[in-house]
N, C-alpha and C positions, 0 to 999 in steps of 0.2 A: 544752565538753561540756555536754549538757543536764543540768538539775537533777533530772530524773526518775531513779528507781531503774533502773539499766541492767543488762540481762542480755544477754551476747553468746553466741551459739551457733554453733559450727563443726559443720555437718552433713556428716559424712564418709560413706564408703561402707558402713561397718559399725557406726558408733556416732556419737553426738553428744557434743560436749564443751561444757560450759556454764561460763561465767565470770561472776562477780558479786562485789560486795563485800557481805559479810554485814551486815544492818541493824545500825546502831549503831557500826560500825567506820569508821575514816577511809578515805577513798578514795585509799589509797596502793598503788602497784603491788605492794609486798610483801604486802599484805593480800588480794590478789585470790584468791578461792577458785575452783578448777577441779574440776568433777565430770564424770565420764564415765558415759554411759548407753548400753548396747548396744541398737541398734535391732532386733537379731535375738532378743533375749530376750522371753519372754512377759510379763514384769512391767515393761516400760519405762514404761507409763502410770502404774503405781503408784509407781514411782521418781520420776517427774516430780511427781506429786501430793504426795508426801512432801517433796521438795525445795522446791517452791514454796509450801508451807503457811506458811513464815515470811516470804514476800514481802509487801510492802504490798498492801492490798486496795482502796484508793481509786481512783476513775475516773482514767484517764490518768496514773497515778503510775508504772507500770512500763513500761519501754521495752525491747522485745525487738529485738535486731539479729541477723538470721540471715544467715550466709554458707554457701552450699551447693555441693557438687559432686555431690549426690545429690537429684535433683528429687523423687523419690518420698518419700524420707525427710523432705525439707523440707515437702512437702504434708501429710504425716502430723502433723508437729510443729505446723504452722500450724493445722491443723484441731483439734488437741488444745487449743491455746491459746484458739482462738475458742470452743470448747465449755466449757472449764473455767475460763478466766480472761478472760471477755468484756470486762472493763473495761480490760484491758491494750492497749497499742499495739504493733503488729508492723511491722517493716520488713525486707524482704529486700534485702540490700546488693548493688548491682551494681558493675561496674567503675568507673563514673564516680564512685562514692562514695569509692573508695580513695585517689584523689588522687595517682596515680603515672602518669607517661607510659609509653607502650609503643613499642618499636621492633622490632616483629615483623610478619610478613606478614598474620596473621589475628588481630588483638587480641581480637576478639569470642569467640574460642574458647579463650583462656587461662583456666585455672581460677582462680576468685576466691581460692582458698587460696594459689596461687602468688604472686598479686599482693600479698596481705596479708603473706605471709612476706617478700617482697622489700621491701615498705615498712618492715616492722619491722627488717629487716637494715640498710637504709639509715639509719634513725634511730639504731640502736644503734652504727653505725659512725661516728657524728658527721657525717652527711650526706656520706659518702664512699663510693666504690665498694666493693661487697662481693659475696661469693658466699654463697648460702644453700642448704643441703642439707636436704631434708625427707624423712625416712625413715619411711614408713608403709606402707600397702597398696602404693603405688608409691614409688619413690625419685625425687625431682626434684632436679636440680642446676641452679641458676639464677644469672644474673648481673644485678646492678643497678648501673648505672654512674652516676657523677656527671654531671649534677646531679639524680639521682633518676629514671633511665630504666630500665625493665625491658627487658633486651636478649634475653630468651629463655633457653634452656638445654637440658636433656636430661631425658627421662622413661624410666625402666626399671622392670621388675617388682621389687617389694620382696621381702624375705626369705621371708615366709610364702607369697606368691604363687608364687615360684619353687619352693619345696618342694612346694606343692600341685600345681603343673603337672607336676613330675617324677613324682609318684605317679599322678595321674589320666590322664596321657598314655602311661603304660607299663603293662605287665602285672606286672612283678616288683618294681619299686622301691617301698619302703615309704613310708608317710606320716610325715613328720618335722616336728617343731617346731623353729624356729630355736634354735641353741645360744646360751647366754648369753655365752660367752667366745669371740669370733671371732679374738682375737689369738693364741690358743694351740692352734689346731687341729693335729691330727696331719698331717704332710706328709712323704711322700705318704700319703694315706689307705689304710689296710691292710685295711679291710672296706667293705662297701657304704655303711653309714651315715657312716663317716668320709670316704669319697670324695665322697658327696653334700654333706656339710657343707662340705668344703674347696672343692668346685667352686662352690657357690652363693656362699659368702662371698668367695672370691677374685674371682669375676666382679663382684660388687657393689662391693667395696672397690677392686678394680683399676680399675673404670669411674670411680668417684668420683675417685680420685687422678689418673687420666688426664684427666678433664674439668676438674678444678681447674687442672692444668698448662696445658691448652689455653686456658682462660679467662684465666689470668694472663698469657699471652703476648699477649693482645689489649687488656688493660686493667690499670691500676695498682690492683690489688685491695688494700684496706687490711685487711680482716678476712674470715674465713671462719666461718660460723655453721652449726651442726648442730642440727636439731630433729626432732620426730616420735617416734612410739612406739618405734622401734628405734634411736634415737640412742644410748642407753646401750650397746647391743650393738656398734654400729659404731664408736663413738668410739675405743676403744683400738687398733683395727686401721687407722684412717685415718692416713696418713703426714703429711699437711699439718697444720701447727698450726691449731687451730680452737677455737671456743668453743661449748659446748653451752648452748642456751637452750630451756627447756621451752615448748611450746605457742606458738610464734612467731605463726602465723596468728591464733590466738584472741586473744592479747594485742594484736596489731595491730588486730583487729576491735573489741575493747573500747575502745581509745583513739582510735578513728576520730572525726574532726571532720566532722559532717554539715553541708552547706551549707544544707539546708532542713529543720531540725528541726521546723518547724511542721506538717509532714505526718505526723509520728509520732503 
């Protein structure tokens, strides 16, 4: 890894997550600080300015690594860095930087977040086959097979997206937020809210369990990992034994080994 002060940024659909080691602390994984900044808030630039005020100021000292599934958000962040931290170096990570092979029909269309999560899962599994479930705006369930090959997976709407769709596509259904406890929902649901919560939760959890079973039938899976903003909600309801790991794509990005660091 480069000796520069590294800042890894996962640019998502609604927010950015920033990982770095605070100045003066050891570069140990347990010391990695993660900060979330909403791109939809009016004060996101002020939050960035406050966060980066403690970063080194010397030329070429700070190395930003950006991984994005949101090109508009990535452009906004890059422009902010160029304007407010002109001495820093910025690199937008692409698929070739991740260092994982792909066995899919259109590898150029696989989200960088899925590849980073798969790479993290493979490393955490001791370079053995693994399944990684990333539960955010969307839910992805992906398989990475030994010797480190991304085999693809499934994408479905996440909890918030499904509740929003039910409200916006109908005249009568209310706008709901995902419940915190998906393992203890009323069944059958005896009012509209309970029925919606049960339907959405059962659809997502049932899909995850079914996909895990399907992937396990094709590959000797050593571990299953769950990450993403809704991991805490989903974990108690998922039947398959799994391990919750916070911010897997972001941590994978922070630890990435770049073949050509001189371009940063």
